[in-house]
C-alpha positions, 0 to 999 in steps of 0.5 A: 562102475554104476555103484562106484559112480553113485558112491562118488556122486554122494561126495559131489554134494551141492554147495547149498546142500553142504552149507545146510548140513554144516549149519544143521550140525552147528545149531545142535548145541544151540538147541540144547543150550536154549533148552537148558537156558529155558529150564534155568530161567523159567524152572519149567520142564515143559517149556524146556522140552518144547524147545528140545523137540525142535531140531534144525537138523531134521529139515535141513538134512532131509528136505535139502538133499531130497530136492537135489536127489529129485532133480537128479532123478528127473534128469535121469528120466530126461536121459541126462546122467548127472555125476553129483548135485554140485554139477547141477548147481554149476550148470545153473550158474554158468554164464558161458557155454562152449560147444565143440562143433562136430557131433555136438552142434552138427550131426554125428553122421557126416557124409562124403558128398564130393571127391576131387582127384588129382594127377590122373587118379580116379575117384574110386581109387582115392576113396578106397585109399582113404577108407583103408586108412580111416577104418582104424579110427572111430571119429564121425568123419572117419566113419563117413569115409568108410561108409562112402566106400562101402556104399560104392561096394569098394573093397579096401584090403589092408596094404599099409603098415601100422597106422599112426593117429595124430590127435586132432590132425589126421592119420599117417601110414606107409603103403607099399613103401610110400608115406600116405596121410589124410587129414586137415589142411593144417596137418597135410600142408603145415605139419607134413609139408605136402605140396599143391599148386595155388590154382588147384587150391582155388579149385578146391575152395570153389568145389568144397564151398560149405563142405569140410575138406579132407586132404589125401597125400602120398609122398608129399603130394596131394592126390585127392580131396574129399568134401565132407558134408556135416549139416547142423542138427535140427533145433540147434539155433532154437536151443541156443536162443533158449539158452540166451533167454535163460541167462547164458550171456556167451555161447562159443563154438570151438572146432578144428575145422577150417575157418570158412566151414566154422564161420558157416556153422556158427552163423547158422547156429547163432553162436556169439563167437567161434574159433577155428582150426584149433588143436586140443591144447588150443581148446584147453587154453581158450577155456583156461583163458575165459575162466581166468576172466571170471566166467563160469564155463560149461563145456559141451563136447563128444570127442577125445579132442574135447576131453582136456577142455571138458575136464578144465571147465567148471562143468563138462557135458559129454554127448552120449554118442561120443568117445568113452574118454569124453564121457569119463571126464565129463561131469554130466552125460547127455544120452540124447544128442538133441541140444534141447536136453541142455535147455531142459537141464538149465531150467531144471538146475535153476529150479533146483537153486530156487527150491533150495533157497526157498527151503532154506528160508522156510526151514529157518523161519519155521523152526525159529518160530517154534523155538520162540513159541516153546520158550514162551510156553505158547505150545506144549512139547507134543505140539512142538514135536508135531509141528516140527516133524510135520513141517519137515515132512511137508517141506520134504514132500514139496522138494520131491515134486517134479521140476519140469511140467 
């Protein structure tokens, strides 16, 4: 897989890199033509050889790729895997960054901090049942439920039939002939039609203030609610402020969580906009919409639910602790779950663009000057060759320097 990824990355060259290589190829005939023309006009073989010693291909095809490879190598040292040079260019150009919430802006280790049982059921009974269903699903919230049961020493032997996982909704199964479901309010009430008295809903809202509620229902009746605490990661607000300072105009948070929870997280994180209670297709549609508006979009996520949007965005970034599907679809993988890595990546990619632009200008100017000096006979073929190759090595060494100091 590593070899395949490296081979694939060679095909994912940046636009500037490809432009330089194509231009270098196109200029080769002109170099030969210039040498021949110089020979015809001056009858001086030395001048013709001086022109022939100058080749734009050397610097353009060596110095430019070295700048990109240096950036990719440095990204690797920062625990960032970039699948191709063009994605560095894209992240530098992005004006909108879209974040998933759970595991991306919030910690990847949420906790069950409240259990609200109904209809005479006990807390331990509700938690055991929830863990029995959730143990089959590797989502952070599911792990939180299973861990909570383990911490209380609750055994949850499998008493259910096959588990049905409904992406971005919840889990359904049958326990002793009774349909058991656990998931979001949208899944439990709208999709499954579970019932709950309005006065109890008010009680749930008051007791799960600032928490993400997970509803558990059996045979169409809600029997318990688990309050999940999913706090913001340290440094998120600072990272988003840094991204704004680096030219990102719009930072958006997308989540399948409730509107109330999403609003709290969005306010704490300092994002410009948020969308709540979204399905994977809703996230995809949102990214599609803002791309149609002409925005350059970077999407950051970690779950199966984020994969469609990650693939659609101009550049997709997956958190290293996320699902294998998200990492496969994404163009860049962040091993470090700290969002400061995205800030470093943005700085590095902007530095790469500046370096490529500067290198392009220097190479064209230097070699054009050497051609002029060769045609006029100011320099010898030996001097022309030395200056041409010396400048190529100098620019290549310069482009191999570190971006982040």
